[in-house]
C-alpha positions in Angstrom: -1.6 23.4 68.4 -1.1 20.7 71.1 -4.2 21.8 72.9 -7.6 21.6 71.4 -10.4 23.9 72.4 -13.0 22.3 74.7 -15.7 22.9 72.0 -13.6 21.1 69.4 -13.2 18.1 71.7 -16.9 18.1 72.5 -17.8 18.4 68.8 -15.6 15.4 68.0 -17.4 13.3 70.7 -20.8 14.3 69.4 -19.8 13.4 65.9 -18.5 10.0 67.1 -21.7 9.4 69.0 -23.8 10.3 65.9 -21.7 8.1 63.7 -22.1 5.2 66.2 -25.8 5.8 66.3 -26.2 5.7 62.5 -24.1 2.6 62.2 -26.0 0.7 64.9 -29.4 2.0 63.9 -29.0 1.0 60.3 -27.8 -2.5 61.1 -30.3 -3.2 63.8 -33.2 -1.7 61.8 -32.2 -3.8 58.8 -32.1 -7.0 61.0 -35.5 -6.2 62.4 -37.0 -5.7 58.9 -35.5 -8.9 57.7 -37.0 -10.7 60.8 -40.4 -9.2 60.1 -40.2 -10.4 56.4 -39.3 -13.9 57.6 -42.4 -13.8 59.9 -44.4 -12.9 56.8 -43.2 -16.0 55.1 -45.0 -18.1 57.8 -48.3 -17.0 56.2 -47.9 -19.8 53.6 -50.7 -22.1 54.5 -49.3 -24.8 52.2 -46.2 -25.0 54.4 -47.5 -24.1 57.8 -50.6 -24.5 60.0 -51.6 -21.7 62.3 -54.7 -20.2 63.8 -56.1 -16.6 63.8 -55.2 -16.5 67.5 -51.5 -17.2 66.6 -51.5 -14.4 64.1 -53.1 -12.0 66.6 -50.5 -12.8 69.2 -47.6 -12.2 66.7 -49.1 -8.9 65.5 -49.8 -7.7 69.1 -46.2 -8.5 70.1 -44.9 -6.5 67.2 -47.2 -3.6 67.8 -46.3 -3.6 71.5 -42.6 -3.6 70.6 -42.9 -0.7 68.2 -45.0 1.3 70.7 -42.3 0.8 73.2 -39.7 2.1 70.8 -41.8 5.2 70.1 -42.2 5.8 73.8 -38.4 5.5 74.4 -37.7 7.9 71.7 -40.4 10.3 72.9 -42.1 10.2 69.5 -44.8 12.8 68.8 -46.5 10.1 66.6 -47.9 8.6 69.8 -49.9 11.7 70.5 -52.2 11.2 67.5 -52.0 7.4 67.4 -55.2 6.9 69.5 -57.3 9.2 67.3 -59.2 7.9 64.4 -60.6 10.3 61.7 -62.2 9.7 58.3 
């Protein structure tokens, strides 16, 4: 019992990697969502002054960032993203 099979060791490492991914993905995604909500708070014209150009720049930056994430993960969602249908 001292020696584990190579497959057991490999399975343990895959499991550790999966657990690490879940932990980091949940935390980082929640932080990103919180930051996006905070950006939305800037829409209050009583408290802030901004132009349509400012808004377009913010939204473009967010779209570019999400597109980059999709590309990095190899998302199939990108394949149909450029097609518009009614």
